[in-house]
N, C-alpha and C positions, 0 to 999 in steps of 0.2 A: 680077667676083664678084656674083652675083645677091643681092638682098634677101633672098629666102627661104633661101639658103644660110647666108647671113650669121646672118640669125634663128635658124637651126635649130642652128647653131654656138653663137652665144652662149647659147640655150634649154639646151642639151646642158650647155655648161660650168658653167652656174648649179645643176643639178640633180645633176651628178656630182661629189658630195661626201664618197662614203664612200673609205674607204683603198683603194688600187688594189692592195696586196702586204704580206704582213707586214713587220713592222720587225726581227725576228728570225726564225730558222730553226725555231726552239721555239715559236712560236704555235701553240695547239692548240684555241683558242676564237675561232669566226667569230660575228659577229652580223648578223642582218639585220631589215630591217623598214621602217616608215615613220618619221613625224616624231615619233612617240612615243617611237622610240628615238633619232632624229637630233638631237633639241631640244637645246640647251645644250652641244653637241658645242665650238663656237667659243671657250666660255669654258671648256673642259676640264671641264664638269659634266653630261655624258650618261651615259646609263645605262652605256654602255661603260666610262666612267671610272669610275664607281663600281663596276663589276665588277672591274675592273683594281686599284683600291684595296683592296676587300677580300679578294681573292684573290692581289694581289701578283705577278700577271704580265700579260702582254697578251693585250688582246683585240681583233681586226681588224674594226672598225666599219665595215659596207658599207651601212649604212642609209641611206635618202634620204627626205626629206619630200615626201609627195604620193604614194608607191610603194601599188601595189598588186598583190593576189594574180593578178588576172586583168586582164592588161593586153596590148593588142594592137597598139600603134605600136611598130614595129622600132627605129628609132634612139634615141628617149628610152628605151624599155624597156630596151635593152641598156645605157643609161647609168644605170640604176638604179630607173626607176620601174615597173619587174616585179621584183617582190619574187624571183621564181626565178631571174632573170638577174643576180642581185646576187652569186649565188654564183661563188666562185673556187677553183682548185685549192690544194689545202694538205693537212696530215697532221691533218684537223679530228678531235677528239674529242669536242667539244662543237659543238653549231650552236643559238646562242639567236635566237629570232627573234618578230615577231610579224605581223600583218596581218590585215587584213578591214573596219579602220575606214573607209578612202577607197573599198572597193568597194561597201560600203552607203551612205557618205553620198553620194558623185558618182553611184552607180548606181540608185538608187531614193528617194536623200531619207529614208533611216531610215523610209519608210513604204511598205506594201505591197511588201514585200521578198521575200516568201516564196520566188519564183523566183529571186532573187538568191543568199540565204542557202544555198537548195539546191544551187545551182551550187559554191558555196563548201566546203559540205560536207552531207552527207546526215543526215537525222536520227537514224542508228544512228550516225553519228561515223565510216564505213567508207570511203565515199567521196566524190568531189568533188574540185576543183582542190587544196585543203589537204592532205587525205589522200595525194593521189597526190604532191605536191611532197615531202612530209614522208618518203613511202616511197623516194624516190630518194635523200634524204639519209642515210636509215637503210643503204640499199643500199652506201653508201660507209662504213658504218663509224662514224659518228657518231652520238651521243646527242642526242637534240633535246629542247630546253626552248622549249616554245611559250607566250608571255606573251598574258594577256588585258589590257584597258585599264582605266584608271583611270575611276571615277564621279566625280560631283560631288553627293554626299547633302546634302542642305538647302540647295542653291544651285541657282539656276536658270540653267542654262547655255546657250549657243547649240545644243548638241547633245543636248540633253535627252531629245528624242523617241527618240534613237538608243539610250536604254538599255535598252529592252524587246527590241528585236532583238539589242542585244549579248547580253544575258543567255542567250537561244536559242542563239547562236552558243557561248558559253562553257560551254553544258551539252553542245553537241555535239564539241566539242573535248576536254572531259573524257572522252567516250565513247572519241573516238580515243584517247587517252593511255592509257586502261584496256585496250585491246587490244593493248598494246605496251608492254613494260616498258623499252623504250630509250627511250618519248618520256614527258614529263612537262607537262602542263598546270599553269602557274601563273596563277591568278586574282588578279588587280589590281583587283577590285569593291569589296574590303574594306577597301582600304589608306587610303583617306583619311577621317579622321573626320567625322562629321556637322557640318555647316556651315562646314568647315576649309578657306579659302581657299588656305592657303599651299602647297600641292601643286601648285597649278596657275599657269601664267604669267597675264596680264592677260587673256587671252582666252577663259580657263576651259576651253580645249581642249586644249592644249598642256602637259606637265609644267613647272613650275618646276625649279629646280636640286635643291631639297629634295624634289620629286616624282621626278626623275630618279635621286636618290642614294636613296630608298626602295625604286624599281623594281629596282635595280641591285643593293641588297644582299639582296633577297627572291630574286632570281635566284642570286646568288651562294652564299647558302645551300643552295642546291639541289645546286649542282656540288661544293662542299666537302663535301655530306653523302654524294655518290655517287661522289666519288674513291675 
């Protein structure tokens, strides 16, 4: 067994932390995304857990920390680092997802991001990797909830410089959703009160259990209101 093969096996095993199949045949909500969705899953306090608690039904959580919308490597992409490849077959009525944070953080360091942002979603919200992926989900009959990211108002966080780029991406995602009544964009930029650190973990990047609960509750309200 080569070291390269072993390393690849261990790496893929570490990132393949999403659920592989529905626990019941009646599951109708699929969740995709990156660490904002995946964080706190080990303690039963992730966004998907909060949605389950609010709605009283199963959510199949396929999110993986570090995942991106645009991801080229085939093996780790298939293991979940490509958000589009997190999709599994099922009778999904709802697909809840997020994604763009790692694309801009690792793709351009949140600076001089025009090309990266345009690749994800055009200024009018109608083209790019994100609208194309959402269109494939809609073609399968699912309604889509696309979540934005938490901010850290009044707190200096390590990804503070990403806020301006994130605001522009949120604007474009809202335009995408406005063009299709089966798509909802839910902003999270206003969720954290000014100066409140309790919605984030110690790194001030990922959500705390309280933050995951608040994200999940906001998403669950949309599902409940539109069922």
